[in-house]
N, C-alpha and C positions, 0 to 999 in steps of 0.2 A: 551517460552510458557506463562510465568508468565505475560508478558506485552502484548501479542497479543491474547491469548486465544486458545482454542482447534480447532476451525475451521481453523484458519490460520496454526496451527501446522500440522493439517491433510493434508492440501494442500502441505505444504513443504515436508512432509513425502512421499506422493504419488509421487512427483517429484523425490525424492531421490531413491525411489524403481525403477523407470524407468531408472535412470542413472546407477544403480549398475550393475557391470559386473560379480562379483563373486557370484556363485549360493548360497553358504552357507550364505553370507552376505545378499543376496536378500531374502532368506528364513527367516532369523532373522528379517529383516525389515518388511516382510509380516506378521509375527506373531505380531510384534508391531503395525502395521497398523490395524490389526483385533481388537486388544485391544482398540486402540484409536477410531476407528469407532464406536465400541460398547459403548464407554463412553464419546464421544465428548460433549454431552449435559451437562455433569457434569464438564467440564473443562473451565468454565467461570471464570478463575482465576483473570483477571483484575477487573471484577465487584465485585467479592467476596472481593478482597483486598481493593478496594475502599470503600466497606461497613464495613471494619474492621473485616471480617470473616476469619477464618483460611482456608488454602488450603491444609494442611497436616493432617496426622493422628497421629502425635506425641503425642498430648494431650490425645487422646483416648487410644493409646497404653501404655503410661505412667500410666494412671489411671487404666487400666486393669492389668498391671504388679504389681501395688501397692495393689489393692483391692483383686484380685484373688490370686496373689502371696503370700500375707500375710496369707491367708487361707491355701494355699498348703504347707507353710513352717512350719506347726505346728510340734512340736517334735514328733517323732516316728510314724508319719503318713505315710502310704504307699498308692500309687495311681496307678490306671491304667487309660488308656485314656478315656474309657466311664465315669468313676467316675469324672475325672477332668473336662470333658465337662459338666456334671450335676452340679457339684459344681460351675463352672464358671457361668452357667446360673442362679443359685440361688443367687450368689453374685451380678449379674447384676440386678436381680429383687429387691433384698434388697436395693441396693444403688440408684435405680431409683424411690424410693417411690411408688412402685407398689406391695409391698409385700402382703397386704391385698387383693387387687383386684386379684392377681395371685391365691392365695389360695381359694378365693371365687369361681373363675371360675374353678379351678381344682377340687373342691369338688362337683361342680354342675352336 
């Protein structure tokens, strides 16, 4: 897929679904097919690579782990899921240089 792109992968996947004889495998392939069909326009990997752009989410995930994780690992802090989501959102606002605009909008 990295060298050919999403549309070519989609065509190959459709052909594989047609060839599959085992129902469980066909169901799994159909689930994958649904995902790829919904996201095929975002799978222009050859063009992205040619332009030097990333095709994975590793950098974003690593940054999130570092920034949000640092806040969540404060000694003696206890968290529940809603609080973690709120703190995560505020960390994103802070590090995206939109802190002032966020609070201006929130207080309006």
